VEXDREN-2710 file (C-alpha; in Angstrom, 1 decimal):
% VEXDREN-2710
k/r/px/py/pz
1/MET/119.1/93.2/103.7
2/SER/116.0/95.4/103.4
3/LEU/114.8/98.5/105.2
4/ALA/112.5/96.3/107.3
5/GLU/115.6/94.5/108.6
6/VAL/117.3/97.6/109.9
7/PRO/117.4/97.4/113.7
8/ASN/114.6/99.5/115.3
9/PHE/113.9/101.2/112.0
10/ASP/110.2/101.8/112.7
11/GLU/110.8/103.2/116.2
12/ARG/113.6/105.5/115.2
13/ARG/112.2/106.8/111.9
14/SER/110.2/109.4/113.8
15/SER/113.3/111.6/114.1
16/ALA/113.7/111.7/110.3
17/PRO/112.1/114.6/108.2
18/GLU/108.6/114.0/107.0
19/PHE/106.8/115.6/104.0
20/ASP/103.3/116.9/104.5
21/ARG/102.1/117.0/100.9
22/THR/99.4/115.1/98.9
23/PRO/101.1/112.3/97.0
24/PRO/101.0/112.5/93.1
25/GLN/97.7/111.2/91.8
26/ASP/95.0/111.9/89.1
27/LEU/91.6/110.8/90.3
28/VAL/89.9/111.9/87.0
29/ALA/92.3/109.6/85.0
30/GLU/91.5/106.8/87.4
31/GLN/87.8/107.3/87.0
32/SER/88.2/107.5/83.2
33/VAL/90.1/104.2/83.1
34/LEU/87.4/102.4/85.1
35/GLY/84.7/103.9/83.1
36/GLY/86.3/102.7/79.9
37/MET/86.7/99.2/81.3
38/LEU/83.1/99.1/82.2
39/LEU/82.1/100.1/78.7
40/SER/84.3/97.8/76.7
41/LYS/85.8/94.3/77.1
42/ASP/88.6/95.3/74.6
43/ALA/89.5/98.2/76.9
44/ILE/90.0/95.8/79.8
45/GLY/92.5/93.8/77.8
46/GLU/94.4/97.0/76.9
47/VAL/94.4/98.4/80.4
48/VAL/95.6/95.3/82.2
49/GLU/98.8/95.4/80.1
50/VAL/99.6/98.9/81.4
51/ILE/98.6/99.1/85.1
52/ARG/97.9/96.9/88.1
53/HIS/95.5/97.3/91.0
54/ARG/98.2/98.8/93.2
55/ASP/98.7/101.7/90.7
56/PHE/95.4/103.3/91.8
57/TYR/95.5/106.0/94.5
58/ARG/91.9/105.7/95.8
59/PRO/91.2/102.4/97.5
60/ALA/87.7/102.3/96.1
61/HIS/89.1/102.5/92.6
62/GLU/91.6/99.7/93.3
63/LEU/88.7/97.5/94.6
64/ILE/86.6/98.1/91.5
65/PHE/89.5/97.4/89.2
66/GLU/90.2/94.1/90.9
67/VAL/86.6/93.0/90.5
68/ILE/86.5/94.0/86.8
69/VAL/89.7/92.0/86.2
70/ASP/88.4/89.0/88.1
71/LEU/85.2/88.9/86.0
72/TYR/87.1/89.4/82.8
73/GLY/89.5/86.6/83.7
74/ARG/86.5/84.2/84.3
75/GLY/85.1/85.1/80.9
76/GLU/82.0/86.9/82.4
77/PRO/80.7/90.3/81.5
78/ALA/82.2/93.2/83.4
79/ASP/79.7/96.1/83.3
80/ALA/78.1/98.3/85.9
81/VAL/75.5/95.7/86.7
82/THR/77.7/92.6/87.0
83/VAL/80.5/94.5/88.9
84/SER/77.9/95.9/91.3
85/ALA/76.5/92.4/91.9
86/GLU/80.0/90.9/92.5
87/LEU/80.8/93.7/94.9
88/THR/77.6/93.1/96.8
89/LYS/78.3/89.4/97.0
90/ARG/81.7/90.1/98.5
91/GLY/80.2/92.6/100.9
92/GLU/82.4/95.4/99.4
93/ILE/79.8/97.5/97.6
94/ALA/79.8/100.3/100.2
95/ARG/83.6/100.5/100.3
96/ALA/83.5/100.8/96.5
97/GLY/81.2/103.9/96.7
98/GLY/77.9/102.2/96.1
99/ALA/76.2/101.1/92.9
100/PRO/75.4/104.6/91.7
101/TYR/79.1/105.4/91.7
102/LEU/79.7/102.7/89.1
103/HIS/77.2/104.5/86.7
104/THR/79.0/107.8/87.5
105/LEU/82.2/106.3/86.3
106/ILE/80.6/105.3/83.0
107/SER/79.1/108.7/82.5
108/ALA/82.4/110.4/83.2
109/VAL/84.0/109.0/80.0
110/PRO/82.4/109.4/76.6
111/THR/84.2/106.5/74.9
112/ALA/86.3/103.6/75.9
113/ALA/88.8/104.2/73.0
114/ASN/91.2/106.3/75.2
115/ALA/91.2/103.9/78.2
116/SER/94.8/102.8/77.6
117/TYR/96.0/106.4/77.4
118/TYR/94.3/107.2/80.7
119/ALA/95.9/104.1/82.1
120/LYS/99.3/105.5/81.2
121/ILE/98.5/108.6/83.2
122/VAL/97.6/106.5/86.2
123/ARG/100.8/104.5/85.8
124/GLU/102.9/107.7/85.7
125/ARG/101.3/109.0/88.9
126/ALA/101.8/105.7/90.6
127/ILE/105.5/105.7/89.7
128/ALA/105.8/109.2/91.0
129/ARG/104.2/108.2/94.3
130/ARG/106.5/105.2/94.6
131/LEU/109.5/107.5/93.9
132/VAL/108.4/109.9/96.7
133/GLU/108.0/106.9/99.0
134/ALA/111.4/105.5/98.1
135/GLY/113.0/108.9/98.5
136/THR/111.4/109.3/101.9
137/LYS/112.6/105.9/103.0
138/ILE/116.1/106.6/101.8
139/VAL/116.2/109.9/103.7
140/GLN/114.9/108.1/106.9
141/LEU/117.5/105.4/106.4
142/GLY/120.3/108.0/106.2
143/TYR/119.2/109.5/109.5
144/VAL/118.4/106.5/111.6
145/ALA/120.3/103.5/110.2
146/GLU/123.6/102.2/111.5
147/GLY/126.0/99.6/110.1
148/ASP/127.9/98.9/106.9
149/VAL/127.7/101.8/104.4
150/ASP/127.9/99.5/101.4
151/SER/124.8/97.6/102.7
152/LEU/122.9/100.9/103.2
153/VAL/123.8/102.0/99.6
154/ASP/122.6/98.7/98.2
155/MET/119.3/99.0/100.2
156/ALA/118.8/102.5/98.9
157/GLU/119.6/101.5/95.3
158/GLN/117.2/98.6/95.6
159/GLU/114.4/101.0/96.7
160/VAL/114.9/103.2/93.6
161/TYR/115.1/100.2/91.3
162/GLN/111.9/98.8/92.5
163/VAL/110.1/102.1/91.7
164/THR/109.9/101.1/88.0
165/GLU/110.2/97.4/88.4
166/ARG/107.1/96.1/86.7
167/ARG/107.5/92.4/87.6
168/ALA/107.4/92.8/91.4
169/GLY/105.8/89.6/92.7
170/GLU/102.5/89.3/94.6
171/ASP/102.4/87.7/98.0
172/PHE/101.0/84.4/96.7
173/VAL/98.9/83.2/93.8
174/GLN/96.5/80.3/93.6
175/LEU/97.5/77.6/91.1
176/SER/94.2/77.8/89.3
177/SER/94.9/81.5/88.3
178/LEU/98.3/80.5/86.8
179/ILE/97.0/77.7/84.6
180/PRO/95.5/79.9/81.8
181/SER/98.7/81.9/81.3
182/ALA/100.7/78.7/81.4
183/LEU/98.5/77.1/78.7
184/ASP/98.7/80.3/76.7
185/GLN/102.5/80.2/76.9
186/ILE/102.6/76.6/75.8
187/GLU/100.4/77.4/72.7
188/LYS/102.7/80.4/71.8
189/LEU/105.8/78.2/72.1
190/GLN/104.2/75.6/69.9
191/SER/103.2/78.2/67.3
192/GLY/106.6/79.9/67.4
193/GLU/105.2/83.2/68.7
194/LEU/107.2/83.0/71.9
195/ALA/110.9/82.3/72.2
196/GLU/111.7/79.4/74.5
197/GLY/114.7/80.7/76.4
198/ILE/118.2/82.1/76.0
199/LYS/119.8/79.7/73.5
200/THR/123.4/78.5/74.4
201/GLY/124.4/77.7/70.8
202/PHE/124.9/74.0/71.8
203/LYS/122.2/72.0/70.2
204/ASP/122.2/69.0/72.5
205/LEU/122.2/71.3/75.6
206/ASP/119.4/73.5/74.2
207/ALA/117.4/70.3/73.3
208/LEU/117.6/69.3/77.0
209/THR/116.9/72.6/78.6
210/ASN/115.0/74.6/75.9
211/GLY/117.4/77.4/76.6
212/PHE/118.2/79.2/79.9
213/HIS/115.0/80.7/81.3
214/PRO/114.4/84.0/83.1
215/GLY/114.8/83.7/86.9
216/ASN/117.1/80.6/86.7
217/MET/120.6/80.4/88.1
218/ILE/122.8/78.0/86.2
219/VAL/126.1/76.8/87.7
220/ILE/128.8/75.6/85.4
221/ALA/131.2/73.7/87.7
222/ALA/134.4/71.8/86.7
223/ARG/138.0/71.4/87.6
224/PRO/140.6/74.0/86.6
225/ALA/141.7/74.4/83.0
226/VAL/138.9/72.3/81.3
227/GLY/137.1/75.2/79.5
228/LYS/134.6/76.6/81.9
229/SER/135.3/80.2/81.0
230/THR/135.3/79.4/77.3
231/LEU/131.9/77.8/77.7
232/GLY/130.5/80.9/79.6
233/LEU/131.9/83.2/76.9
234/ASP/130.4/81.1/74.1
235/ILE/127.0/81.2/75.8
236/ALA/127.1/85.0/76.1
237/ARG/128.5/85.3/72.5
238/HIS/125.7/83.3/71.1
239/ALA/123.1/85.2/73.0
240/SER/124.3/88.7/72.0
241/ILE/126.1/88.3/68.6
242/THR/123.9/85.6/67.1
243/ASN/120.5/86.3/68.7
244/GLY/120.9/90.0/69.6
245/ASP/120.0/89.6/73.3
246/CYS/121.7/91.9/75.7
247/SER/124.2/90.1/78.0
248/VAL/126.9/91.0/80.4
249/ILE/130.0/89.1/81.5
250/PHE/131.5/89.9/84.9
251/SER/135.0/88.5/84.6
252/LEU/137.1/88.2/87.6
253/GLU/139.6/86.0/85.9
254/MET/140.3/87.2/82.4
255/SER/140.8/90.8/81.2
256/ARG/138.5/92.5/78.8
257/SER/141.3/92.4/76.2
258/GLU/141.6/88.6/76.6
259/ILE/137.9/88.2/76.3
260/THR/137.7/90.3/73.2
261/MET/140.4/88.3/71.5
262/ARG/138.7/85.1/72.3
263/MET/135.4/86.4/70.9
264/LEU/137.1/87.5/67.7
265/SER/138.8/84.1/67.4
266/ALA/135.6/82.2/67.8
267/GLU/133.5/84.4/65.5
268/ALA/136.1/84.7/62.7
269/ARG/137.3/81.1/63.0
270/VAL/140.9/82.3/63.4
271/ALA/143.3/80.5/65.7
272/LEU/143.7/82.4/69.1
273/ASN/147.5/82.1/68.9
274/ASN/147.5/83.8/65.6
275/ILE/145.4/86.7/67.0
276/ARG/147.6/87.0/70.0
277/SER/150.8/87.1/68.0
278/GLY/149.4/89.2/65.1
279/ALA/150.5/86.5/62.6
280/LEU/147.3/86.6/60.5
281/SER/147.2/85.6/56.9
282/ASP/145.3/87.7/54.3
283/GLU/142.4/85.2/54.4
284/GLU/142.2/85.4/58.2
285/TRP/142.1/89.2/58.1
286/SER/139.3/88.9/55.5
287/ARG/137.3/86.6/57.7
288/LEU/137.9/88.9/60.7
289/ALA/136.7/91.9/58.7
290/ARG/133.6/90.2/57.5
291/ARG/132.5/89.5/61.1
292/MET/133.3/93.0/62.5
293/GLY/130.0/94.6/61.6
294/GLU/127.9/92.1/63.4
295/ILE/130.3/91.9/66.4
296/ASN/130.2/95.7/66.8
297/GLU/126.4/95.8/66.9
298/ALA/126.1/93.1/69.5
299/PRO/124.6/94.2/72.8
300/LEU/127.4/92.5/74.8
301/PHE/129.0/94.1/77.9
302/ILE/132.2/93.1/79.6
303/ASP/133.2/94.1/83.1
304/ASP/136.6/93.0/84.3
305/SER/136.8/95.1/87.5
306/PRO/139.0/93.4/90.1
307/ASN/137.6/92.3/93.4
308/LEU/134.0/92.7/92.3
309/SER/131.6/92.5/95.2
310/MET/128.0/91.2/95.1
311/MET/126.7/94.7/95.7
312/GLU/128.6/96.0/92.6
313/ILE/127.4/93.2/90.4
314/ARG/123.8/93.9/91.5
315/ALA/124.1/97.6/90.9
316/LYS/125.6/97.2/87.4
317/ALA/123.2/94.5/86.4
318/ARG/120.2/96.6/87.5
319/ARG/121.5/99.5/85.4
320/LEU/121.8/97.3/82.3
321/LYS/118.3/95.9/82.9
322/GLN/116.8/99.4/82.9
323/ARG/118.8/100.8/80.1
324/HIS/119.3/97.9/77.7
325/ASP/116.8/95.2/78.7
326/LEU/119.4/92.8/80.0
327/LYS/118.7/89.2/79.1
328/LEU/121.7/87.2/80.5
329/VAL/124.3/87.5/83.2
330/VAL/127.5/85.5/83.2
331/ILE/129.9/85.5/86.2
332/ASP/133.4/84.1/85.9
333/TYR/134.0/82.8/88.5
334/LEU/132.2/82.4/91.8
335/GLN/135.2/81.7/94.0
336/LEU/136.9/85.0/93.0
337/MET/134.0/87.2/94.2
338/THR/134.4/89.1/97.4
339/SER/132.1/90.4/100.0
340/GLY/134.5/93.1/101.1
341/LYS/134.0/91.9/104.7
342/ARG/136.0/89.8/107.2
343/VAL/134.6/86.3/107.2
344/GLU/135.6/83.3/109.2
345/ASN/134.3/80.7/106.8
346/ARG/135.1/81.1/103.1
347/GLN/132.8/78.2/102.2
348/GLN/129.8/80.0/103.8
349/GLU/130.7/83.2/102.0
350/VAL/130.6/81.5/98.6
351/SER/127.3/79.8/99.5
352/GLU/125.9/83.2/100.3
353/PHE/127.1/84.5/96.9
354/SER/125.1/81.6/95.3
355/ARG/122.0/82.6/97.2
356/GLN/122.4/86.3/96.3
357/LEU/122.9/85.4/92.6
358/LYS/119.7/83.3/92.6
359/LEU/117.8/86.3/94.2
360/LEU/119.3/88.6/91.5
361/ALA/118.1/86.2/88.8
362/LYS/114.5/86.4/90.2
363/GLU/114.7/90.1/90.8
364/LEU/115.8/91.0/87.2
365/ASN/113.9/88.0/85.7
366/VAL/117.0/86.9/83.7
367/PRO/119.1/83.7/83.7
368/VAL/122.3/84.0/85.7
369/VAL/125.2/81.7/84.7
370/ALA/127.7/81.3/87.5
371/ILE/131.0/79.6/86.7
372/SER/132.4/77.6/89.7
373/GLN/135.7/75.9/90.1
374/LEU/135.9/72.5/91.8
375/ASN/138.9/71.8/93.9
376/ARG/141.2/68.8/93.5
377/SER/141.0/67.5/97.1
378/PRO/138.8/64.5/96.3
379/GLU/141.5/63.2/94.1
380/GLN/143.7/62.8/97.2
381/ARG/141.2/60.5/98.9
382/SER/141.4/56.7/98.4
383/ASP/137.7/56.4/97.5
384/LYS/137.8/59.5/95.3
385/LYS/134.5/60.8/96.9
END
């Protein structure tokens, strides 16, 4: 649920407090960024890694930035003359401030060397503006919204998270504009400059999938007691302990102590029964000690909170993404999750969990592995279907 979905939100927000202040912005920094981009092609490449068009406060500056980036993307010169010509062709030259204003931007900055530094200032002001906007929306939500408190908290948290989320998607993108980046990605994969995906540690599976990719939801489904949880733990273990990628396991089945013992058993190649009973030989203690340093440094997080709701999983995953650059989420298992609400159809509730997990994978741009248990009812049928 989003703020836009709150009943009568727009009509009722007028009763909420408003703030009559100029939003955070730095027009001089915006002018300096654009001036540097008009002076140097190298500056354009540096700036586009820091800011996007929506980070500009003045609409004219946003428009000029978009034209510069378009020309740069087509491999054409992006100076005052070509940008002016492109704006004129689009019928936007007046809205951009006219051709003389482009030359003013160039004269306002002595060198293009500091363009990326100015871009960081623009980015900081844009984040501050979005923070003010998010805070205002949350205040309005508290005054005018009705309904489930957990949903309101989740909506408020999502607003704050999106303030610094740099991968927020655009409305739509033409395929032709995606081809260059896709080809560049393929070249980097071929040369080894870019990792394929989160490796599972199982060679045959990795050969088929090239790893688990950001934004994907992977469901591991099987009947009870065939090793689904162990597979999920092994994937997280390989990601964090072997490759150093941050991962989190939300376990609604096993305790954190049980998970830790299984991890130690797998890493030290010591029988789990020996670890559980404490009956370790000197050699097994030595193997365990040799692995402890690497295990301790692994960015692996475990949450075994009972009755975890989808809202709690989202909140915790968002925090890990912001603080530790989360790369992988494992949930064990899907049918043990709860919405905290009364539902008439459990199957529909679990289906909704699946949908929410897919949205979480796209929001955080990480693969989400959801373990699911298949029931035994088909075995009772004559046709086994």
